[in-house]
C-alpha angles and dihedrals in degrees: 000000000000090000091053091049089050092051090048090050092050091047091050090051091051091050090050091051091050091047092051089050089056090059090072110020090155125052114197126189121190130203140158120236124195106223096175138352089272103032135065132182125216105210126195111192113194128195109198123205119239113278095021131098137195119221119240131235127279100023116173121262117271094042136084122308117284123227107262138173115227125191129213092182137359121179126173095007140084126198121256108211124319135307107287131201125219118197143067102312117202120208109202131167111239113201094197089065095027092228143089114268128198122215145149133239131199096003144358138168125214116202131189119185123209132193113225109229102171143046089259131020140190130192123188127174144092142262114234120200139164126223133189141168128201093280108033147005132226120227115259106291125214131211111194126206138179117188132174133181149147126272132197113317089230093058122104123255118288119271132174110275129225091259096060111138092001133103119259091220103083093189090069102023092105117059112259123240089255091054092046092050089048093055107120113213094198094058130100100020089178142326125214140209128329111266127190104160098095144340092256092052090047090053090049091054091058097045115087120243117266115272097180140020090297116092101224095191090062089058089067095055111123116259097179095125093048091049092050090050091055093046092049093047092054092068091199090162090059091053091049092050092049089052091050090047091051091049088051091054091050091047091051092050091049091049089052091060095055123103091247096060113022097064090050094060100074092041093051096045092046089051092055093047094048092044090062104023090141091050112038092178089061091051091051090047091052092049092050090048089050091054093047089049090057090053092049092049096052093040086053089054090053090049090053091052092050093046092048095053103024127217095282094050091050088057090054097047094078091070103019106119100205092049091048090053089051091049091050092053092044094052092044090054090049091050093051090049090055089050087060099246089126138344127242109227136174116218107284089225089069094058093042092051093051091044092052090048090052091051092051094047128075134202129029094326090064089055090051089052090050089055089049089052089054090053091052097043094047093046095111091060103031099042094073091048093045090045093052092047095048092047091052092046095046093050092048088083093233113119094209093049096092091054092046092048094048091048090056092046095048092044092056091044095048099040098079093054090056096041094049090049090053093045108028092175089070090070090071091056096047116107115262123243114269149127091307089078091060087052090056090053094051093048090051089049091058091048093050092048091051092049092048090066090064090065093044087052091058091054091044091055092046095053098032094233094148091211095120109037118162098271091047091050092049092046091056092046091049090052093045096050092042089054089046090053092049090049093051094050091049101254095114126050135192124211095253095049119110106268091201094059106104103166125046120224115264094244089053092051092049091050089047091055090050090052092050090048089051089055090052090048091058095049097087088054088075087071098043105281109150097235093199094193091067100030091107091057106032123080116265120283092248089073090061116110095190107053112150097175111039115177125193133191123211126191116248091215138027096186119078100214095041092050093047091052091049092050092051091051092049094043093235134130120249130236109203112205114195103199142145140219088236097042108118096189092048087062090047092054091048091049099041104033110019091052090065107107094227093050092044092051093053094046094049101036110024100035138043102232116213117186114196114194109210092194097051106136097203103130122237116238087255134355115267123209113215138171119245122219090259091057098253121126124245133186116221110210105158140038088253089057089053094053095044088051089051091052092049099044101036101037104021093235135110111186138083143271095039125158127191128172112219137188121229092275093056096256120138117256095193141357121291128267126211134175111334123127092218113132097184090048092049091049091052088049092053094042092052090052091051092048092052091047092053091047091056095053 
């Protein structure tokens, strides 16, 4: 138990480190560089964390925010051209926005050149950029600068230029139609004095004064500790690990029933019993050692996988497109091998060498080598099961998941050797080898092929290929499980099946009917039915071409204080949705999760939904200088700045989408929820918030 608590503590620390890294995924340095006596460049050099990207300049309207340079003051200079980007620009079609988007990964430099027109000059402003990864987006970030210098002695005195208080990027100087439509008239009632004493005082300066019985400034008080306590209490990582462990047990039991493993059990146990027929305790000890050796071998494999990728890389695998393509191909190869099209084999010399070494060695080491021989000999049957399990564990994002999964697999695989050694009479009752083991392989082949499509879907969504939209995915699954059903009831045969078998076993027929029924269940999904049982595997509903019953959810309020006052008057809890007009994954959550009828009903009837757009460009009445939690200063210029500051100071987070249920005093009712297209999980998240709200009343 203590060991488990230690592992959980270490895992929590790693998650905290990753979360802190997400606060600043892009580091930008700014400098001015004199390129001639009359010209100067303002250079913004950005280093981008792995997995994140920064959007380019001049993107079309209706998409994410472009990178722009905005000036508060410019004297004695005039811009030469527009803001230009230097780096490897990627041009990728994004289905969520239905357009091609340009962005940079790893690094990029943005440069604006100015012509010096006076004896002295000064330039003050900020670069604004947007950054996202495959799971979340940050609010528009700002990098401020204030440069001064001397121009040619023959130049006239400095005077404000025509670009003062305007952006140098003419393509985005005027608010776009999307920004204009998004302007929220109820926002930014007023902002007060500049405050730098503390984060709490800064938050109070941004919050409007109370206009009713509700003290609005209290609604801005930080709740970071309370939110962390809820998130820790949820133990979602424990649930995930138990699921991985259970899947490992199932995988081990399936591997036992394959032709490569099952026939070896009686031979191995008989060998141990004969080897120590005068000392039965020694035979039992050898069998137990054999089982433990199997566990050690497969746990060692999991350790190698974790060491090869590292904890941080395992967190990235779930949404990394190249890795998902690799996983798809790997599982497809494993599936075809189970179908009998070819056989995966290790060089026979490996097994022979280990077997000879085991025969020449005595003691416990010889038993370990025998277990290693089993792993090599059974490779063609166990490798697909182990591969599927490791892929699932690795993409779970938990660095201990591969070890937990392999422990479950090895435990199930090793248990029969020990049990049959303890109770030899059970061997006589065990089923004999036969054609049923080939049936197990074929069934597992269908399952692996179906699961492989999940990983191809991730890559398809990332690159916008549109080869595996939701109806295409469901069509393939319907065909696969229908074929599996026909195979189990005996209407479909594979080359290596027993040709003399005329009647299928009753359990196989019952499973076949279940598989056929599952295919029928998925059919309405081709026309937009939610198909909850496969929602965690299928692409999001927004990729569906045929959707006869679309359902949308709209926030009742887009102002934090106004929505909180309305919720208090109605006696309802609040769900705060930190989102953005340019947030791809916010749209995915709204299309894939909020369209579920059960989720939509709770959001519209049981909660007061407040959506706060962190990239809203509606200007505040006047800029407000505030202190961030890390002690640095920040100037809030827009409504979006105000909401991103609220998210950072009150909740300790700075990415979207981000959902938090609150009571009428602004205290969290449950842990937070971010990007995860998991309808059952989101429903549990909402229900827990409602339960805690009712308990407080």
